[in-house]
N, CA, C and O atoms as a printed pandas DataFrame, in Angstrom:
     atom_number atom_name residue_name chain_id  residue_number  x_coord  y_coord  z_coord
0              1         N          MET        A               1  156.858  -87.320   69.931
1              2        CA          MET        A               1  156.908  -88.737   69.611
2              3         C          MET        A               1  155.580  -89.414   69.894
3              4         O          MET        A               1  155.134  -90.273   69.133
4              5         N          ASN        A               2  154.947  -89.018   71.004
5              6        CA          ASN        A               2  153.648  -89.599   71.336
6              7         C          ASN        A               2  152.581  -89.172   70.342
7              8         O          ASN        A               2  151.648  -89.924   70.064
8              9         N          ALA        A               3  152.719  -87.961   69.804
9             10        CA          ALA        A               3  151.738  -87.488   68.826
10            11         C          ALA        A               3  151.811  -88.324   67.553
11            12         O          ALA        A               3  150.783  -88.695   66.986
12            13         N          ILE        A               4  153.021  -88.617   67.111
13            14        CA          ILE        A               4  153.189  -89.448   65.909
14            15         C          ILE        A               4  152.650  -90.845   66.161
15            16         O          ILE        A               4  151.997  -91.432   65.299
16            17         N          ARG        A               5  152.924  -91.373   67.342
17            18        CA          ARG        A               5  152.442  -92.712   67.678
18            19         C          ARG        A               5  150.914  -92.747   67.668
19            20         O          ARG        A               5  150.318  -93.698   67.162
20            21         N          ARG        A               6  150.281  -91.718   68.223
21            22        CA          ARG        A               6  148.820  -91.658   68.246
22            23         C          ARG        A               6  148.250  -91.558   66.830
23            24         O          ARG        A               6  147.236  -92.181   66.517
24            25         N          VAL        A               7  148.907  -90.775   65.983
25            26        CA          VAL        A               7  148.449  -90.646   64.598
26            27         C          VAL        A               7  148.570  -91.978   63.873
27            28         O          VAL        A               7  147.653  -92.368   63.150
28            29         N          VAL        A               8  149.671  -92.676   64.051
29            30        CA          VAL        A               8  149.868  -93.972   63.393
30            31         C          VAL        A               8  148.844  -94.976   63.891
31            32         O          VAL        A               8  148.256  -95.707   63.094
32            33         N          VAL        A               9  148.621  -95.022   65.195
33            34        CA          VAL        A               9  147.648  -95.965   65.751
34            35         C          VAL        A               9  146.246  -95.624   65.258
35            36         O          VAL        A               9  145.490  -96.521   64.885
36            37         N          ALA        A              10  145.889  -94.345   65.252
37            38        CA          ALA        A              10  144.562  -93.937   64.775
38            39         C          ALA        A              10  144.384  -94.278   63.297
39            40         O          ALA        A              10  143.320  -94.739   62.885
40            41         N          THR        A              11  145.425  -94.052   62.505
41            42        CA          THR        A              11  145.348  -94.373   61.081
42            43         C          THR        A              11  145.194  -95.876   60.866
43            44         O          THR        A              11  144.363  -96.302   60.064
44            45         N          LEU        A              12  145.977  -96.675   61.567
45            46        CA          LEU        A              12  145.879  -98.128   61.425
46            47         C          LEU        A              12  144.516  -98.638   61.865
47            48         O          LEU        A              12  143.932  -99.499   61.206
48            49         N          LEU        A              13  144.004  -98.112   62.976
49            50        CA          LEU        A              13  142.677  -98.534   63.427
50            51         C          LEU        A              13  141.599  -98.136   62.427
51            52         O          LEU        A              13  140.653  -98.890   62.198
52            53         N          ALA        A              14  141.737  -96.958   61.833
53            54        CA          ALA        A              14  140.752  -96.522   60.845
54            55         C          ALA        A              14  140.781  -97.418   59.614
55            56         O          ALA        A              14  139.734  -97.778   59.076
56            57         N          VAL        A              15  141.975  -97.776   59.173
57            58        CA          VAL        A              15  142.099  -98.625   57.985
58            59         C          VAL        A              15  141.595 -100.030   58.276
59            60         O          VAL        A              15  140.887 -100.614   57.455
60            61         N          TRP        A              16  141.946 -100.573   59.420
61            62        CA          TRP        A              16  141.567 -101.945   59.737
62            63         C          TRP        A              16  140.089 -102.081   60.064
63            64         O          TRP        A              16  139.491 -103.120   59.781
64            65         N          CYS        A              17  139.491 -101.062   60.651
65            66        CA          CYS        A              17  138.098 -101.163   61.108
66            67         C          CYS        A              17  137.096 -100.612   60.104
67            68         O          CYS        A              17  135.899 -100.860   60.245
68            69         N          PHE        A              18  137.540  -99.885   59.112
69            70        CA          PHE        A              18  136.610  -99.305   58.143
70            71         C          PHE        A              18  136.085 -100.422   57.256
71            72         O          PHE        A              18  136.869 -101.222   56.745
72            73         N          PRO        A              19  134.771 -100.491   57.063
73            74        CA          PRO        A              19  134.231 -101.575   56.229
74            75         C          PRO        A              19  134.687 -101.422   54.783
75            76         O          PRO        A              19  134.768 -100.317   54.246
76            77         N          ALA        A              20  134.973 -102.532   54.189
77            78        CA          ALA        A              20  135.436 -102.527   52.802
78            79         C          ALA        A              20  134.255 -102.229   51.890
79            80         O          ALA        A              20  133.358 -103.058   51.735
80            81         N          VAL        A              21  134.257 -101.056   51.294
81            82        CA          VAL        A              21  133.149 -100.641   50.443
82            83         C          VAL        A              21  133.090 -101.511   49.192
83            84         O          VAL        A              21  132.009 -101.818   48.690
84            85         N          SER        A              22  134.240 -101.899   48.703
85            86        CA          SER        A              22  134.244 -102.697   47.483
86            87         C          SER        A              22  133.706 -104.100   47.708
87            88         O          SER        A              22  133.290 -104.758   46.753
88            89         N          MET        A              23  133.705 -104.566   48.932
89            90        CA          MET        A              23  133.198 -105.905   49.224
90            91         C          MET        A              23  131.704 -105.899   49.542
91            92         O          MET        A              23  131.106 -106.966   49.677
92            93         N          ALA        A              24  131.098 -104.738   49.662
93            94        CA          ALA        A              24  129.693 -104.645   50.028
94            95         C          ALA        A              24  128.821 -105.174   48.901
95            96         O          ALA        A              24  129.092 -104.944   47.722
96            97         N          ASN        A              25  127.787 -105.873   49.278
97            98        CA          ASN        A              25  126.831 -106.381   48.294
98            99         C          ASN        A              25  125.744 -105.346   48.100
99           100         O          ASN        A              25  125.153 -104.862   49.065
100          101         N          SER        A              26  125.489 -105.017   46.879
101          102        CA          SER        A              26  124.390 -104.106   46.593
102          103         C          SER        A              26  123.119 -104.926   46.453
103          104         O          SER        A              26  123.161 -106.154   46.376
104          105         N          ALA        A              27  122.011 -104.247   46.422
105          106        CA          ALA        A              27  120.737 -104.942   46.254
106          107         C          ALA        A              27  120.733 -105.628   44.892
107          108         O          ALA        A              27  121.167 -105.037   43.903
108          109         N          PRO        A              28  120.254 -106.857   44.829
109          110        CA          PRO        A              28  120.265 -107.567   43.536
110          111         C          PRO        A              28  119.338 -106.880   42.549
111          112         O          PRO        A              28  118.239 -106.455   42.904
112          113         N          ARG        A              29  119.779 -106.779   41.336
113          114        CA          ARG        A              29  118.969 -106.197   40.279
114          115         C          ARG        A              29  117.984 -107.233   39.770
115          116         O          ARG        A              29  118.260 -108.432   39.748
116          117         N          SER        A              30  116.858 -106.747   39.372
117          118        CA          SER        A              30  115.883 -107.682   38.815
118          119         C          SER        A              30  116.330 -108.042   37.395
119          120         O          SER        A              30  116.699 -107.158   36.622
120          121         N          PRO        A              31  116.299 -109.315   37.052
121          122        CA          PRO        A              31  116.754 -109.717   35.720
122          123         C          PRO        A              31  115.796 -109.204   34.652
123          124         O          PRO        A              31  114.596 -109.058   34.883
124          125         N          ALA        A              32  116.349 -108.938   33.500
125          126        CA          ALA        A              32  115.542 -108.474   32.375
126          127         C          ALA        A              32  114.620 -109.598   31.920
127          128         O          ALA        A              32  115.018 -110.763   31.918
128          129         N          PRO        A              33  113.404 -109.264   31.538
129          130        CA          PRO        A              33  112.490 -110.320   31.086
130          131         C          PRO        A              33  113.005 -110.956   29.799
131          132         O          PRO        A              33  113.482 -110.272   28.893
132          133         N          VAL        A              34  112.898 -112.261   29.743
133          134        CA          VAL        A              34  113.371 -113.006   28.583
134          135         C          VAL        A              34  112.175 -113.321   27.701
135          136         O          VAL        A              34  111.188 -113.900   28.155
136          137         N          SER        A              35  112.274 -112.940   26.458
137          138        CA          SER        A              35  111.181 -113.239   25.534
138          139         C          SER        A              35  111.559 -114.444   24.681
139          140         O          SER        A              35  112.738 -114.736   24.477
140          141         N          ALA        A              36  110.541 -115.134   24.189
141          142        CA          ALA        A              36  110.773 -116.333   23.391
142          143         C          ALA        A              36  111.320 -115.989   22.016
143          144         O          ALA        A              36  111.948 -116.834   21.378
144          145         N          GLU        A              37  111.095 -114.761   21.542
145          146        CA          GLU        A              37  111.538 -114.377   20.219
146          147         C          GLU        A              37  113.036 -114.101   20.149
147          148         O          GLU        A              37  113.623 -114.173   19.070
148          149         N          SER        A              38  113.651 -113.793   21.254
149          150        CA          SER        A              38  115.063 -113.417   21.245
150          151         C          SER        A              38  115.973 -114.600   21.561
151          152         O          SER        A              38  116.929 -114.454   22.323
152          153         N          ALA        A              39  115.698 -115.743   21.001
153          154        CA          ALA        A              39  116.535 -116.915   21.203
154          155         C          ALA        A              39  117.847 -116.720   20.454
155          156         O          ALA        A              39  117.844 -116.263   19.311
156          157         N          PRO        A              40  118.974 -117.063   21.086
157          158        CA          PRO        A              40  120.260 -116.887   20.404
158          159         C          PRO        A              40  120.386 -117.821   19.213
159          160         O          PRO        A              40  120.012 -118.992   19.279
160          161         N          THR        A              41  120.908 -117.294   18.144
161          162        CA          THR        A              41  121.106 -118.093   16.938
162          163         C          THR        A              41  122.593 -118.292   16.710
163          164         O          THR        A              41  123.392 -117.394   16.976
164          165         N          VAL        A              42  122.959 -119.441   16.228
165          166        CA          VAL        A              42  124.343 -119.762   15.937
166          167         C          VAL        A              42  124.605 -119.420   14.474
167          168         O          VAL        A              42  123.884 -119.900   13.599
168          169         N          PRO        A              43  125.607 -118.610   14.188
169          170        CA          PRO        A              43  125.876 -118.285   12.792
170          171         C          PRO        A              43  126.315 -119.524   12.014
171          172         O          PRO        A              43  126.956 -120.422   12.558
172          173         N          ALA        A              44  125.961 -119.552   10.747
173          174        CA          ALA        A              44  126.270 -120.705    9.902
174          175         C          ALA        A              44  127.752 -120.785    9.582
175          176         O          ALA        A              44  128.224 -121.841    9.161
176          177         N          THR        A              45  128.512 -119.694    9.769
177          178        CA          THR        A              45  129.929 -119.690    9.422
178          179         C          THR        A              45  130.817 -120.145   10.572
179          180         O          THR        A              45  132.038 -120.169   10.417
180          181         N          ALA        A              46  130.253 -120.504   11.718
181          182        CA          ALA        A              46  131.062 -120.873   12.879
182          183         C          ALA        A              46  131.953 -122.091   12.617
183          184         O          ALA        A              46  133.139 -122.027   12.939
184          185         N          PRO        A              47  131.453 -123.199   12.051
185          186        CA          PRO        A              47  132.341 -124.341   11.820
186          187         C          PRO        A              47  133.449 -124.039   10.814
187          188         O          PRO        A              47  134.571 -124.520   10.972
188          189         N          SER        A              48  133.151 -123.253    9.786
189          190        CA          SER        A              48  134.179 -122.988    8.787
190          191         C          SER        A              48  135.278 -122.086    9.350
191          192         O          SER        A              48  136.446 -122.260    9.002
192          193         N          THR        A              49  134.929 -121.120   10.217
193          194        CA          THR        A              49  135.968 -120.269   10.799
194          195         C          THR        A              49  136.828 -121.057   11.768
195          196         O          THR        A              49  138.029 -120.805   11.874
196          197         N          ALA        A              50  136.231 -122.013   12.483
197          198        CA          ALA        A              50  137.029 -122.831   13.387
198          199         C          ALA        A              50  138.012 -123.687   12.592
199          200         O          ALA        A              50  139.164 -123.848   12.992
200          201         N          GLY        A              51  137.559 -124.232   11.473
201          202        CA          GLY        A              51  138.439 -125.032   10.626
202          203         C          GLY        A              51  139.541 -124.191   10.010
203          204         O          GLY        A              51  140.686 -124.632    9.912
204          205         N          ALA        A              52  139.191 -122.960    9.589
205          206        CA          ALA        A              52  140.193 -122.063    9.012
206          207         C          ALA        A              52  141.238 -121.680   10.055
207          208         O          ALA        A              52  142.433 -121.611    9.767
208          209         N          GLU        A              53  140.764 -121.436   11.264
209          210        CA          GLU        A              53  141.708 -121.083   12.328
210          211         C          GLU        A              53  142.623 -122.264   12.642
211          212         O          GLU        A              53  143.826 -122.094   12.838
212          213         N          ARG        A              54  142.051 -123.441   12.687
213          214        CA          ARG        A              54  142.844 -124.639   12.956
214          215         C          ARG        A              54  143.906 -124.837   11.878
215          216         O          ARG        A              54  145.047 -125.190   12.178
216          217         N          GLY        A              55  143.526 -124.609   10.630
217          218        CA          GLY        A              55  144.483 -124.749    9.526
218          219         C          GLY        A              55  145.594 -123.710    9.602
219          220         O          GLY        A              55  146.757 -124.020    9.344
220          221         N          ALA        A              56  145.234 -122.468    9.959
221          222        CA          ALA        A              56  146.242 -121.414   10.074
222          223         C          ALA        A              56  147.228 -121.725   11.203
223          224         O          ALA        A              56  148.430 -121.492   11.072
224          225         N          LEU        A              57  146.708 -122.251   12.304
225          226        CA          LEU        A              57  147.594 -122.595   13.422
226          227         C          LEU        A              57  148.510 -123.763   13.060
227          228         O          LEU        A              57  149.683 -123.771   13.433
228          229         N          ALA        A              58  147.981 -124.742   12.340
229          230        CA          ALA        A              58  148.812 -125.870   11.926
230          231         C          ALA        A              58  149.904 -125.413   10.965
231          232         O          ALA        A              58  151.029 -125.907   11.031
232          233         N          THR        A              59  149.589 -124.485   10.080
233          234        CA          THR        A              59  150.581 -123.951    9.143
234          235         C          THR        A              59  151.698 -123.228    9.878
235          236         O          THR        A              59  152.877 -123.408    9.574
236          237         N          ARG        A              60  151.314 -122.408   10.849
237          238        CA          ARG        A              60  152.346 -121.692   11.613
238          239         C          ARG        A              60  153.204 -122.648   12.432
239          240         O          ARG        A              60  154.401 -122.422   12.608
240          241         N          GLU        A              61  152.586 -123.719   12.932
241          242        CA          GLU        A              61  153.347 -124.688   13.707
242          243         C          GLU        A              61  154.373 -125.412   12.838
243          244         O          GLU        A              61  155.484 -125.693   13.288
244          245         N          HIS        A              62  154.005 -125.711   11.603
245          246        CA          HIS        A              62  154.943 -126.379   10.691
246          247         C          HIS        A              62  156.042 -125.436   10.212
247          248         O          HIS        A              62  157.138 -125.893    9.887
248          249         N          GLN        A              63  155.775 -124.136   10.161
249          250        CA          GLN        A              63  156.785 -123.181    9.717
250          251         C          GLN        A              63  157.870 -122.958   10.760
251          252         O          GLN        A              63  159.003 -122.634   10.406
252          253         N          ALA        A              64  157.549 -123.123   12.029
253          254        CA          ALA        A              64  158.523 -122.851   13.094
254          255         C          ALA        A              64  158.528 -124.000   14.104
255          256         O          ALA        A              64  157.979 -123.852   15.196
256          257         N          PRO        A              65  159.133 -125.140   13.765
257          258        CA          PRO        A              65  159.121 -126.277   14.695
258          259         C          PRO        A              65  160.010 -126.068   15.918
259          260         O          PRO        A              65  159.833 -126.754   16.925
260          261         N          GLN        A              66  160.969 -125.128   15.854
261          262        CA          GLN        A              66  161.855 -124.913   16.994
262          263         C          GLN        A              66  161.123 -124.244   18.169
263          264         O          GLN        A              66  161.634 -124.233   19.289
264          265         N          LEU        A              67  159.944 -123.695   17.922
265          266        CA          LEU        A              67  159.207 -123.023   18.990
266          267         C          LEU        A              67  158.630 -123.997   20.007
267          268         O          LEU        A              67  158.242 -123.585   21.100
268          269         N          GLN        A              68  158.565 -125.282   19.668
269          270        CA          GLN        A              68  158.049 -126.244   20.637
270          271         C          GLN        A              68  159.016 -126.420   21.815
271          272         O          GLN        A              68  158.615 -126.890   22.880
272          273         N          ASP        A              69  160.289 -126.044   21.626
273          274        CA          ASP        A              69  161.269 -126.154   22.698
274          275         C          ASP        A              69  161.434 -124.840   23.463
275          276         O          ASP        A              69  162.371 -124.698   24.249
276          277         N          PHE        A              70  160.540 -123.886   23.244
277          278        CA          PHE        A              70  160.663 -122.581   23.887
278          279         C          PHE        A              70  160.493 -122.705   25.382
279          280         O          PHE        A              70  159.547 -123.320   25.875
280          281         N          LYS        A              71  161.430 -122.107   26.093
281          282        CA          LYS        A              71  161.339 -122.015   27.539
282          283         C          LYS        A              71  161.304 -120.524   27.858
283          284         O          LYS        A              71  162.038 -119.740   27.257
284          285         N          GLY        A              72  160.467 -120.142   28.784
285          286        CA          GLY        A              72  160.255 -118.735   29.098
286          287         C          GLY        A              72  161.541 -118.003   29.427
287          288         O          GLY        A              72  162.592 -118.606   29.643
288          289         N          GLY        A              73  161.427 -116.701   29.459
289          290        CA          GLY        A              73  162.578 -115.855   29.757
290          291         C          GLY        A              73  162.914 -115.880   31.240
291          292         O          GLY        A              73  162.846 -116.922   31.892
292          293         N          GLN        A              74  163.270 -114.741   31.746
293          294        CA          GLN        A              74  163.673 -114.636   33.138
294          295         C          GLN        A              74  162.455 -114.720   34.052
295          296         O          GLN        A              74  161.315 -114.549   33.621
296          297         N          VAL        A              75  162.730 -114.984   35.310
297          298        CA          VAL        A              75  161.671 -115.036   36.312
298          299         C          VAL        A              75  161.585 -113.670   36.969
299          300         O          VAL        A              75  162.595 -113.121   37.410
300          301         N          TYR        A              76  160.381 -113.123   37.035
301          302        CA          TYR        A              76  160.178 -111.823   37.649
302          303         C          TYR        A              76  159.389 -111.987   38.941
303          304         O          TYR        A              76  158.453 -112.783   39.014
304          305         N          VAL        A              77  159.775 -111.231   39.949
305          306        CA          VAL        A              77  159.057 -111.228   41.210
306          307         C          VAL        A              77  158.272 -109.928   41.274
307          308         O          VAL        A              77  158.852 -108.843   41.214
308          309         N          TYR        A              78  156.960 -110.034   41.395
309          310        CA          TYR        A              78  156.105 -108.855   41.437
310          311         C          TYR        A              78  155.762 -108.540   42.886
311          312         O          TYR        A              78  155.226 -109.383   43.605
312          313         N          ILE        A              79  156.072 -107.337   43.303
313          314        CA          ILE        A              79  155.728 -106.891   44.644
314          315         C          ILE        A              79  154.615 -105.869   44.498
315          316         O          ILE        A              79  154.828 -104.774   43.979
316          317         N          GLY        A              80  153.432 -106.233   44.957
317          318        CA          GLY        A              80  152.272 -105.365   44.806
318          319         C          GLY        A              80  152.200 -104.292   45.873
319          320         O          GLY        A              80  153.037 -104.225   46.773
320          321         N          GLY        A              81  151.204 -103.471   45.754
321          322        CA          GLY        A              81  151.005 -102.373   46.688
322          323         C          GLY        A              81  150.711 -102.849   48.094
323          324         O          GLY        A              81  151.124 -102.203   49.058
324          325         N          SER        A              82  150.008 -103.965   48.240
325          326        CA          SER        A              82  149.686 -104.482   49.572
326          327         C          SER        A              82  150.945 -104.883   50.325
327          328         O          SER        A              82  151.069 -104.627   51.523
328          329         N          VAL        A              83  151.867 -105.505   49.625
329          330        CA          VAL        A              83  153.123 -105.908   50.262
330          331         C          VAL        A              83  153.904 -104.674   50.697
331          332         O          VAL        A              83  154.486 -104.651   51.781
332          333         N          LEU        A              84  153.913 -103.661   49.859
333          334        CA          LEU        A              84  154.629 -102.435   50.225
334          335         C          LEU        A              84  154.009 -101.760   51.439
335          336         O          LEU        A              84  154.729 -101.236   52.289
336          337         N          VAL        A              85  152.678 -101.766   51.532
337          338        CA          VAL        A              85  152.011 -101.169   52.691
338          339         C          VAL        A              85  152.336 -101.946   53.952
339          340         O          VAL        A              85  152.600 -101.347   54.995
340          341         N          VAL        A              86  152.322 -103.266   53.876
341          342        CA          VAL        A              86  152.642 -104.085   55.051
342          343         C          VAL        A              86  154.078 -103.836   55.495
343          344         O          VAL        A              86  154.337 -103.709   56.692
344          345         N          VAL        A              87  155.008 -103.766   54.559
345          346        CA          VAL        A              87  156.408 -103.501   54.899
346          347         C          VAL        A              87  156.540 -102.113   55.525
347          348         O          VAL        A              87  157.287 -101.940   56.488
348          349         N          LEU        A              88  155.830 -101.131   54.995
349          350        CA          LEU        A              88  155.870  -99.786   55.552
350          351         C          LEU        A              88  155.329  -99.761   56.974
351          352         O          LEU        A              88  155.902  -99.096   57.838
352          353         N          VAL        A              89  154.240 -100.471   57.232
353          354        CA          VAL        A              89  153.677 -100.524   58.583
354          355         C          VAL        A              89  154.647 -101.189   59.539
355          356         O          VAL        A              89  154.827 -100.721   60.663
356          357         N          VAL        A              90  155.274 -102.273   59.110
357          358        CA          VAL        A              90  156.247 -102.957   59.977
358          359         C          VAL        A              90  157.424 -102.039   60.294
359          360         O          VAL        A              90  157.890 -101.992   61.432
360          361         N          ILE        A              91  157.898 -101.322   59.302
361          362        CA          ILE        A              91  159.021 -100.392   59.531
362          363         C          ILE        A              91  158.601  -99.285   60.499
363          364         O          ILE        A              91  159.361  -98.924   61.398
364          365         N          LEU        A              92  157.398  -98.750   60.317
365          366        CA          LEU        A              92  156.920  -97.711   61.224
366          367         C          LEU        A              92  156.798  -98.229   62.652
367          368         O          LEU        A              92  157.178  -97.538   63.597
368          369         N          VAL        A              93  156.277  -99.426   62.812
369          370        CA          VAL        A              93  156.142  -99.993   64.153
370          371         C          VAL        A              93  157.511 -100.218   64.774
371          372         O          VAL        A              93  157.707  -99.942   65.957
372          373         N          LEU        A              94  158.454 -100.712   63.996
373          374        CA          LEU        A              94  159.802 -100.935   64.540
374          375         C          LEU        A              94  160.489  -99.623   64.922
375          376         O          LEU        A              94  161.217  -99.570   65.914
376          377         N          LEU        A              95  160.266  -98.590   64.156
377          378        CA          LEU        A              95  160.883  -97.296   64.455
378          379         C          LEU        A              95  160.242  -96.627   65.666
379          380         O          LEU        A              95  160.920  -95.933   66.424
380          381         N          LEU        A              96  158.947  -96.831   65.850
381          382        CA          LEU        A              96  158.245  -96.143   66.927
382          383         C          LEU        A              96  158.263  -96.905   68.238
383          384         O          LEU        A              96  157.922  -96.328   69.271
384          385         N          VAL        A              97  158.635  -98.139   68.245
385          386        CA          VAL        A              97  158.638  -98.912   69.485
386          387         C          VAL        A              97  160.007  -98.940   70.107
387          388         O          VAL        A              97  160.194  -99.548   71.161
């Protein structure tokens, strides 16, 4: 029983004290040089596609007016991996104490 307790304590200490590698900041990269010739250009078709999209959306809205009263389906509760790990640790502590 003491061996299991020592393993659990060692594992918890290792997890809690190990630095988070994903949170580490790497050295900043030097930004790519910006040249004056590579200025972004706006395509000439941008306003017409926005108008076409707006018209298509208005058409779909007029075809199905009952969708404005749509209320979502069921409510789902998502339990992530972190919650499961915390529950597992609590259960282990309760069983070992």
